[in-house]
C-alpha positions as CSV (number, residue, x, y, z in Angstrom):
1,E,147.5,106.8,23.5
2,Y,146.8,106.0,27.2
3,V,148.0,102.6,28.5
4,S,147.3,101.8,32.0
5,Y,149.2,99.4,34.2
6,K,146.6,99.7,36.8
7,S,143.8,97.2,37.1
8,S,140.8,97.5,39.7
9,R,143.0,95.4,42.2
10,T,145.7,97.9,42.0
11,V,143.4,100.8,42.5
12,I,142.1,98.9,45.8
13,S,145.5,98.0,47.0
14,E,146.6,101.6,46.7
15,G,143.4,102.7,48.7
16,V,144.1,100.2,51.2
17,Y,147.6,101.4,51.5
18,Q,146.4,105.0,51.9
19,F,144.2,103.8,54.6
20,I,146.8,102.2,56.5
21,R,149.3,105.3,56.2
22,G,146.3,107.6,57.3
23,S,145.4,105.2,60.1
24,I,149.1,105.5,61.4
25,F,149.0,109.3,61.0
26,G,145.7,109.4,62.8
27,S,146.8,107.2,65.5
28,I,149.7,109.6,66.2
29,W,147.3,112.5,66.1
30,G,145.0,110.6,68.6
31,L,147.8,110.4,71.0
32,I,148.4,114.2,71.0
33,T,145.0,115.7,70.1
34,P,143.3,118.2,72.5
35,F,139.9,117.1,71.1
36,P,137.9,114.2,73.0
37,A,136.9,111.2,71.4
38,P,133.2,111.0,70.2
39,G,131.1,109.4,72.9
40,S,133.6,110.0,75.6
41,A,132.6,111.7,78.8
42,A,134.5,115.0,77.8
43,A,132.6,115.0,74.5
44,L,129.3,114.5,76.2
45,T,130.2,117.5,78.7
46,H,131.2,119.6,75.6
47,K,127.8,118.8,73.9
48,K,125.9,119.6,77.0
49,T,127.5,122.8,77.8
50,G,128.8,124.0,74.4
51,I,132.1,124.7,76.1
52,L,135.2,123.0,74.7
53,R,137.9,122.5,77.3
54,P,140.9,121.1,75.5
55,L,142.9,118.2,76.8
56,P,146.4,118.8,77.5
57,P,148.8,117.5,74.9
58,F,149.8,113.9,75.3
59,S,147.1,113.2,77.8
60,S,144.4,112.2,75.4
61,P,142.6,108.9,76.5
62,L,143.6,105.9,74.5
63,S,140.0,105.8,73.2
64,S,140.6,108.6,71.0
65,V,143.4,106.8,69.0
66,P,141.2,104.3,67.2
67,S,138.6,106.9,66.3
68,N,141.2,109.3,64.9
69,A,142.9,106.5,63.1
70,I,139.8,105.4,61.4
71,M,138.9,109.0,60.4
72,F,142.3,109.8,58.9
73,G,142.6,106.4,57.3
74,T,139.1,106.5,55.5
75,I,139.7,110.2,54.3
76,L,143.0,109.1,52.8
77,G,141.7,106.0,51.5
78,V,138.5,107.4,49.8
79,Q,140.5,110.2,48.1
80,R,143.1,107.7,46.7
81,I,140.3,105.2,45.4
82,S,138.4,108.0,43.8
83,S,141.4,109.6,42.3
84,Q,142.6,106.3,40.9
85,T,139.2,105.3,39.6
86,L,138.8,108.5,37.9
87,E,142.0,107.9,36.0
88,Q,141.0,104.6,34.8
89,I,137.5,106.1,33.7
90,R,138.9,109.2,32.1
91,G,142.1,107.3,30.8
92,K,144.5,110.3,31.9
93,D,147.2,109.4,34.1
94,D,148.1,111.8,37.2
95,D,145.6,114.5,35.8
96,I,145.1,117.3,38.2
97,W,141.4,117.1,37.5
98,N,141.3,113.6,39.0
99,D,142.7,114.9,42.3
100,F,140.2,117.8,42.3
101,I,137.1,115.9,41.6
102,S,138.4,113.2,44.3
103,F,138.7,116.0,46.8
104,G,135.0,116.9,46.2
105,I,134.1,113.2,46.5
106,T,136.0,112.9,49.8
107,Y,134.5,116.1,51.2
108,Q,131.0,114.7,50.5
109,Y,131.9,111.7,52.2
110,Y,133.3,113.5,55.2
111,K,130.3,115.8,55.2
112,Y,127.7,112.8,55.3
113,F,129.4,110.3,57.5
114,M,131.8,112.3,59.8
115,G,130.6,115.8,59.8
116,S,126.8,115.5,60.3
117,T,126.1,113.9,63.6
118,E,128.2,112.3,66.3
119,K,125.8,109.1,66.4
120,R,126.7,108.7,62.5
121,L,130.3,109.1,63.1
122,I,130.3,106.4,65.7
123,Y,128.4,104.1,63.6
124,H,131.0,104.8,60.7
125,N,133.9,104.2,63.0
126,R,132.4,101.1,64.3
127,F,131.6,99.7,60.9
128,V,135.0,100.7,59.4
129,G,136.8,99.2,62.4
130,G,134.8,95.9,62.2
131,V,135.6,95.6,58.7
132,T,139.4,96.1,59.4
133,V,139.2,93.6,62.1
134,V,137.5,90.9,59.8
135,A,140.1,91.8,57.0
136,I,143.0,91.1,59.5
137,L,141.6,88.0,60.8
138,Y,140.7,86.8,57.3
139,G,144.4,87.5,56.1
140,T,146.0,85.9,59.0
141,S,143.9,82.9,58.9
142,L,145.1,82.3,55.2
143,A,148.8,82.6,56.1
């Protein structure tokens, strides 16, 4: 018999933890990435000419850090929340099928929000960044 210690709050907190962890990884990647941030001058040049001129390592503009942090954070957060939600629904702890199905959900999320158009990616990042700032302000105002 399956007995879960996880409540919906635990699932959300694990998703938030993975979001923060992914944001840290994304921030580091944003500092060394050879790809320009969406909406930057280098990205617009790449879009017009079709030729990607990679940036030298460690020369990425600081504007690419939040963009990469949000992208990595949401991918890890969506994967963890979907996997843990499936675990609760199916009643099977640490089942490999929960992870496989959550990878499919995460891929569809990525394809719709981040992989479709640059405009949609910019709106996605602004929304997630705004929610993150509001959550931080709310959390610090309670302390």
